[in-house]
One Martini backbone bead per residue (centre of mass of N, CA, C, O) as a GRO file, in nm:
protein
  254
    1MET     BB    1  11.175  11.448  11.967
    2ARG     BB    2  11.187  11.088  11.960
    3LEU     BB    3  11.241  10.818  11.725
    4GLU     BB    4  11.162  10.524  11.615
    5GLN     BB    5  11.327  10.245  11.432
    6ALA     BB    6  11.352  10.058  11.110
    7ILE     BB    7  11.472   9.771  10.906
    8PHE     BB    8  11.366   9.643  10.584
    9THR     BB    9  11.543   9.358  10.448
   10SER     BB   10  11.809   9.191  10.283
   11VAL     BB   11  11.962   8.934  10.487
   12ARG     BB   12  12.211   8.799  10.685
   13SER     BB   13  12.153   8.598  10.975
   14GLU     BB   14  12.128   8.417  11.262
   15ARG     BB   15  11.822   8.338  11.204
   16LEU     BB   16  11.808   8.447  10.892
   17ASP     BB   17  11.738   8.454  10.543
   18GLY     BB   18  11.642   8.757  10.410
   19TYR     BB   19  11.351   8.902  10.462
   20GLN     BB   20  11.365   9.149  10.730
   21LEU     BB   21  11.409   9.274  11.047
   22ALA     BB   22  11.732   9.390  11.069
   23ALA     BB   23  11.660   9.659  11.241
   24ARG     BB   24  11.646   9.837  11.568
   25SER     BB   25  11.539  10.018  11.809
   26PRO     BB   26  11.490   9.990  12.150
   27GLY     BB   27  11.165  10.078  12.133
   28VAL     BB   28  11.118   9.815  11.968
   29SER     BB   29  10.916   9.575  12.005
   30GLU     BB   30  10.823   9.263  11.943
   31GLU     BB   31  10.534   9.331  11.859
   32LEU     BB   32  10.611   9.562  11.663
   33ALA     BB   33  10.800   9.394  11.481
   34LYS     BB   34  10.579   9.210  11.371
   35GLU     BB   35  10.407   9.432  11.239
   36LEU     BB   36  10.626   9.544  11.051
   37THR     BB   37  10.679   9.283  10.896
   38THR     BB   38  10.401   9.265  10.759
   39TRP     BB   39  10.465   9.548  10.591
   40GLY     BB   40  10.709   9.436  10.451
   41PRO     BB   41  10.888   9.469  10.163
   42ALA     BB   42  10.995   9.274   9.904
   43HIS     BB   43  11.055   9.128   9.636
   44ASP     BB   44  10.910   9.296   9.381
   45SER     BB   45  10.737   9.563   9.517
   46LEU     BB   46  10.795   9.757   9.283
   47TRP     BB   47  10.700   9.912   9.003
   48LEU     BB   48  10.974  10.019   8.985
   49GLU     BB   49  11.315   9.900   8.857
   50GLN     BB   50  11.503  10.120   8.910
   51PRO     BB   51  11.751  10.252   9.054
   52GLY     BB   52  11.604  10.449   9.320
   53ALA     BB   53  11.341  10.365   9.361
   54THR     BB   54  11.039  10.507   9.522
   55SER     BB   55  10.850  10.481   9.837
   56ILE     BB   56  10.582  10.618  10.014
   57ASN     BB   57  10.464  10.538  10.349
   58PHE     BB   58  10.139  10.485  10.536
   59HIS     BB   59  10.047  10.384  10.879
   60SER     BB   60   9.884  10.239  11.133
   61LEU     BB   61   9.948  10.134  11.499
   62GLY     BB   62   9.727  10.288  11.681
   63HIS     BB   63   9.936  10.451  11.884
   64ALA     BB   64  10.066  10.503  11.597
   65PHE     BB   65  10.300  10.572  11.322
   66CYS     BB   66  10.404  10.481  10.988
   67VAL     BB   67  10.690  10.611  10.826
   68SER     BB   68  10.805  10.528  10.493
   69GLN     BB   69  11.094  10.415  10.291
   70THR     BB   70  11.126  10.280   9.967
   71THR     BB   71  11.421  10.126   9.812
   72LEU     BB   72  11.620  10.068   9.531
   73ALA     BB   73  11.921   9.920   9.683
   74GLY     BB   74  12.121   9.737   9.551
   75ALA     BB   75  12.200   9.404   9.648
   76GLU     BB   76  12.130   9.102   9.710
   77TYR     BB   77  12.292   8.855   9.880
   78SER     BB   78  12.203   8.623   9.661
   79GLY     BB   79  12.205   8.764   9.357
   80ARG     BB   80  11.942   8.847   9.282
   81GLY     BB   81  11.757   8.996   9.074
   82GLY     BB   82  11.627   9.351   9.101
   83GLY     BB   83  11.718   9.417   9.375
   84ARG     BB   84  11.709   9.591   9.677
   85VAL     BB   85  11.469   9.611   9.923
   86TYR     BB   86  11.444   9.921  10.113
   87THR     BB   87  11.321   9.989  10.454
   88GLN     BB   88  11.242  10.281  10.636
   89MET     BB   89  11.110  10.296  10.967
   90ILE     BB   90  10.890  10.532  11.129
   91ILE     BB   91  10.791  10.623  11.459
   92VAL     BB   92  10.490  10.818  11.510
   93PRO     BB   93  10.336  11.007  11.708
   94ARG     BB   94  10.068  11.203  11.732
   95GLU     BB   95  10.224  11.464  11.810
   96GLY     BB   96  10.411  11.453  11.565
   97MET     BB   97  10.198  11.475  11.346
   98ALA     BB   98  10.066  11.744  11.443
   99ARG     BB   99  10.318  11.929  11.385
  100PHE     BB  100  10.258  11.834  11.058
  101GLY     BB  101   9.943  11.819  10.995
  102ASN     BB  102   9.922  11.512  10.928
  103ASP     BB  103  10.189  11.494  10.731
  104PRO     BB  104  10.401  11.259  10.612
  105PHE     BB  105  10.575  11.421  10.410
  106LEU     BB  106  10.681  11.631  10.619
  107VAL     BB  107  10.821  11.435  10.805
  108LEU     BB  108  11.016  11.311  10.597
  109ARG     BB  109  11.148  11.579  10.510
  110ALA     BB  110  11.267  11.650  10.788
  111LEU     BB  111  11.445  11.397  10.813
  112ALA     BB  112  11.607  11.436  10.550
  113ALA     BB  113  11.722  11.725  10.620
  114SER     BB  114  11.872  11.586  10.888
  115GLY     BB  115  11.992  11.293  10.794
  116ARG     BB  116  11.787  11.027  10.878
  117MET     BB  117  11.790  10.903  10.588
  118THR     BB  118  11.923  10.571  10.554
  119ILE     BB  119  12.152  10.375  10.350
  120TYR     BB  120  12.275  10.062  10.408
  121ASP     BB  121  12.492   9.833  10.304
  122VAL     BB  122  12.539   9.764  10.611
  123VAL     BB  123  12.349   9.653  10.853
  124PRO     BB  124  12.303   9.719  11.159
  125ARG     BB  125  12.214   9.579  11.456
  126GLU     BB  126  12.166   9.879  11.557
  127LEU     BB  127  11.955  10.152  11.644
  128ALA     BB  128  11.883  10.479  11.672
  129ASN     BB  129  11.721  10.721  11.779
  130ILE     BB  130  11.539  11.011  11.644
  131PRO     BB  131  11.499  11.332  11.560
  132LEU     BB  132  11.227  11.572  11.559
  133VAL     BB  133  11.225  11.865  11.351
  134GLY     BB  134  10.973  12.090  11.361
  135ARG     BB  135  10.709  12.229  11.140
  136ALA     BB  136  10.437  12.336  11.001
  137ALA     BB  137  10.298  12.537  10.797
  138ASP     BB  138  10.014  12.736  10.759
  139GLN     BB  139  10.063  12.706  10.450
  140PRO     BB  140  10.044  12.597  10.151
  141PRO     BB  141  10.205  12.540   9.889
  142ASP     BB  142  10.201  12.653   9.564
  143TRP     BB  143  10.194  12.365   9.414
  144VAL     BB  144   9.910  12.270   9.490
  145ALA     BB  145   9.745  12.440   9.288
  146GLU     BB  146   9.890  12.326   9.038
  147MET     BB  147   9.806  12.030   9.079
  148ILE     BB  148   9.502  12.072   9.074
  149GLU     BB  149   9.495  12.187   8.787
  150LYS     BB  150   9.614  11.934   8.643
  151ALA     BB  151   9.399  11.726   8.760
  152GLY     BB  152   9.152  11.857   8.866
  153ALA     BB  153   8.913  11.952   9.083
  154GLU     BB  154   8.712  11.722   9.037
  155THR     BB  155   8.911  11.487   9.080
  156ILE     BB  156   9.004  11.561   9.363
  157ALA     BB  157   8.722  11.541   9.486
  158GLN     BB  158   8.680  11.245   9.415
  159LEU     BB  159   8.927  11.140   9.573
  160SER     BB  160   8.850  11.252   9.851
  161GLU     BB  161   8.587  11.090   9.878
  162ALA     BB  162   8.703  10.803   9.840
  163VAL     BB  163   8.904  10.804  10.103
  164THR     BB  164   8.641  10.831  10.309
  165GLU     BB  165   8.570  10.556  10.242
  166ALA     BB  166   8.579  10.210  10.268
  167GLU     BB  167   8.723  10.169  10.018
  168PRO     BB  168   8.969  10.113   9.831
  169VAL     BB  169   9.228  10.300   9.644
  170THR     BB  170   9.317  10.359   9.299
  171ALA     BB  171   9.565  10.552   9.139
  172VAL     BB  172   9.570  10.659   8.802
  173THR     BB  173   9.881  10.808   8.687
  174ASP     BB  174  10.102  11.078   8.527
  175LEU     BB  175  10.168  11.203   8.783
  176PRO     BB  176  10.316  11.298   9.056
  177VAL     BB  177  10.245  11.111   9.326
  178GLU     BB  178  10.336  11.270   9.573
  179ARG     BB  179  10.199  11.534   9.496
  180LEU     BB  180   9.913  11.431   9.466
  181PHE     BB  181   9.875  11.318   9.756
  182GLN     BB  182   9.941  11.583   9.905
  183ALA     BB  183   9.720  11.752   9.777
  184LEU     BB  184   9.496  11.578   9.891
  185PHE     BB  185   9.554  11.631  10.194
  186TYR     BB  186   9.474  11.943  10.166
  187GLN     BB  187   9.155  11.851  10.135
  188LEU     BB  188   9.182  11.759  10.427
  189GLU     BB  189   9.144  11.709  10.731
  190PRO     BB  190   9.369  11.643  10.966
  191ALA     BB  191   9.208  11.398  11.093
  192GLU     BB  192   9.167  11.243  10.814
  193ARG     BB  193   9.464  11.174  10.737
  194LEU     BB  194   9.509  10.931  10.946
  195ASP     BB  195   9.305  10.734  10.768
  196VAL     BB  196   9.523  10.752  10.515
  197SER     BB  197   9.661  10.509  10.385
  198PHE     BB  198   9.978  10.470  10.194
  199SER     BB  199  10.121  10.434   9.852
  200THR     BB  200  10.352  10.542   9.583
  201GLY     BB  201  10.501  10.229   9.478
  202LEU     BB  202  10.364   9.982   9.565
  203LYS     BB  203  10.246   9.694   9.529
  204HIS     BB  204   9.990   9.505   9.554
  205SER     BB  205   9.879   9.367   9.882
  206GLY     BB  206   9.740   9.171  10.134
  207ARG     BB  207   9.953   9.262  10.360
  208ARG     BB  208   9.887   9.571  10.254
  209ALA     BB  209   9.624   9.776  10.378
  210PHE     BB  210   9.580  10.016  10.192
  211LYS     BB  211   9.378  10.285  10.099
  212LEU     BB  212   9.612  10.415   9.910
  213MET     BB  213   9.706  10.373   9.564
  214PHE     BB  214   9.925  10.292   9.296
  215ALA     BB  215   9.905  10.294   8.929
  216PRO     BB  216   9.996  10.256   8.633
  217ASN     BB  217   9.937  10.358   8.293
  218ASP     BB  218   9.832  10.028   8.263
  219PRO     BB  219   9.600   9.795   8.196
  220THR     BB  220   9.751   9.542   8.295
  221LEU     BB  221   9.838   9.657   8.579
  222VAL     BB  222   9.553   9.726   8.675
  223ARG     BB  223   9.443   9.438   8.669
  224GLN     BB  224   9.650   9.323   8.860
  225ALA     BB  225   9.573   9.502   9.102
  226GLN     BB  226   9.267   9.417   9.120
  227ARG     BB  227   9.316   9.117   9.195
  228THR     BB  228   9.465   9.212   9.485
  229TYR     BB  229   9.293   9.513   9.500
  230PRO     BB  230   9.005   9.591   9.558
  231GLY     BB  231   8.804   9.863   9.422
  232LYS     BB  232   8.870  10.168   9.349
  233VAL     BB  233   8.915  10.368   9.044
  234VAL     BB  234   9.121  10.658   8.984
  235GLU     BB  235   9.159  10.876   8.722
  236VAL     BB  236   9.474  11.079   8.656
  237LEU     BB  237   9.484  11.225   8.347
  238THR     BB  238   9.693  11.364   8.093
  239ASP     BB  239   9.817  11.561   7.867
  240ALA     BB  240  10.119  11.514   7.705
  241HIS     BB  241  10.155  11.833   7.632
  242GLY     BB  242   9.971  12.051   7.813
  243GLY     BB  243   9.859  11.934   8.103
  244ASN     BB  244   9.572  11.857   8.057
  245ARG     BB  245   9.289  11.725   8.130
  246LYS     BB  246   9.144  11.430   8.000
  247ARG     BB  247   9.059  11.226   8.249
  248ALA     BB  248   8.796  11.109   8.482
  249ALA     BB  249   8.754  10.802   8.672
  250THR     BB  250   8.532  10.557   8.814
  251SER     BB  251   8.594  10.218   8.923
  252ARG     BB  252   8.532   9.866   8.916
  253PRO     BB  253   8.583   9.559   8.933
  254LYS     BB  254   8.492   9.269   8.714
   0.00000   0.00000   0.00000
């Protein structure tokens, strides 16, 4: 199976300068390019600001799904501070998702393992489509049970219920976000996973209507997130020393 891809980042091009869909493979139509552009994160879109900060993102395209990785890599062409926000978007059909148990993290891991996740200093004009190799294992990895224990089974159940409801959900946590979200996916039926769009590190934005997002454990940042992205907030916070669950709560913006 071969997958189409695109890159959204800051470049100078013949059409315009700035953040744009800078390159795409031949199978990405004009209509799809416009949709991907809507989801593309621009300057100052990541919660973390250090070089190499990363967010994994997932959302439906109707006929297929977009699994993407956003990285703070290099400098913007304009010399503006804060670094270049670089997103590689992979278009995965339903049958491709099914091979990996409808788990976007496993799809991205398989692509990374085969060297298909690439950050170009100079973005090429065109991209090739890329192969998707492998499939999911029958059993979840051992670390899933460890993550559930750290987060608290009750909290994971609360988060699982929240993401199957209508409202968007913000998870406030001091645990590794990617591991937490993937452990959550293992609590859902495979068909339910496709309905949970998410981002592990992008700031909240009205342009990107993810179902599940992350906010750092900082009251000011949580309030900032709620102003732009109303819905439920589920806290998954741990003891700083022992790793034991300190509290778990669900709230709505006031």
